[in-house]
N, C-alpha and C positions, 0 to 999 in steps of 0.2 A: 319759577320765574313767571309763568303765565297761569297762575292759579285762579285768576278771576275771569278768565276767558271761558264762555259757555259755548255750547255746540253751535249756536246760531252765529255767534261772532267768528268762530273758527271756519264755518262753512262760508261765510261772507269773505273772509280773507283768502280762502283758497279760490273762490270764484274770481275775485279781484286780481289775484296773482296770475291766474290762467288768462284773463282778459288783457292784463297790461303786458305781460312778458310773452305770452303764447305758450302752447303746449310743448313746442320743440325746444325752447330756451329755458323752460322752468326747471328741469332736472339739473342742468348745469348750474343755475343760480342757487338752488338748494344746496348742492355740493359745495360751492364756493362759500356760502354763508356758514355752513357747518365747519369748514376748514378754518375760517376766521375765528369762530367761537372757540374751536380747539386750541388754536394758537394763543388767543387771549388768556384762556385757562391755564395753559402751560406756562405762559409768561408770569401770571399772577402766582402760580405755585412755586416757580423758581425764585421769584422775588421774596416770597415768605421764607423759603429755605435759606436764602442768603441773609435775611434779616435774623432769623433764628441762629444762624452760624455765627454772625457778628455779635449778637447779644451774649453769647457764652452759655456754659452748661447750667447756670442757675435759672435760666429762662427756658429750659428744655420743654417744659410742659405749657409754655405760653400759647394762648389761642388768640388770634386776631379778632374773633367775635366778642372777646371781652372788652375791646375798646369801645364798643357801643355803650353809651351811658346807661341805658336801661338794663342791659345785660350785666354790666359791671355792678350796679347798685343791687340787683337781684341776687347775684352770686354772693356778694359780700354780706348782705343783710340776711338772706334766707338760708344759706348753706352754713355760714360761720355763726353759730349761736353762742358766742362768747358772752353776750350781754343778757341773755335769757329772754330774747324778744319773742320766741315762739310761746313761752309760758305766759307772758304779758298778753300777747295777741289772743291766746285761747281763753284767758280769764276775762277779757273785755267783751261783754255781750251788750251792745247798745240797744238792741230791740227788746230784751228782757227788761232793762232798765227803764226804757220808755214806756213799756206796758205797765210797769209798776207805778210809775208816776202818774200815768193816765188814769189807772184805777184809783189811785189815792185822790186825784182831783175830782173825779166823777163820783166819788163816794162809794164805789164797788169795792168789795173785799176780795182780794186774791190772797191765797194762803201765805206766799212768801212776803208779799208787800204789807199785808196787815199785821203779820208777826214782827216784821222789822220796824214798822212805824210805831206799833204799840209798845215796843220795847220788850216783848216777851222772848226774843231771840236770846238776849243776853241774861234773862232771868230777872232783870231789875223791875220791870213792870211799871216804873215810876215815870216814864217819859210821857210827853204830851200825846194825846189822842188826836192825831191829825185826820183820821178817816171820818170820824163823826163830826157833824157840824156843830159849831158853838151856838149856844142860845144867844138871842138878841140882847143887846145892852138895854137897860132901862133908861128912860129919858133922864138926861143930866149925868148919868154914870160915865166916868172917864174909862177908856179902854186900858187894860192892864199895861204896865211899863215893862219892857224887856230890855235890860241893859245890853245884852249880847247882840240884839238886833239893831241897835243904833250906832 
């Protein structure tokens, strides 16, 4: 509940409590507050038990934390891998793809990128050489027409 309170804040709260309520009333106040917290917890637990009893046996393992949208989505997508999402997530490496594109644009040859661009991965070797720069066109020469690119 109070995970973000440091030692300085806690010390400040104790000093303020002693100054506001006094050392003689402070133990009684702490006891009253702890009793209220216990009653609220017991009330919420009894309400959860009543809801579970009303829902029936098919919702016996129902957890109220699953009603949080983030928890629900995480549980449905990450634990139930009916769609093969883990396999897709593991095969998708954006950093590697971006490094290959950057190497191709800058003219550097990285082993996987150069092999994939040159077409030597599939053994055809007939693909365009995108790593090497093309020679300049002669004056008046038209650029090559690529029907697939237009």
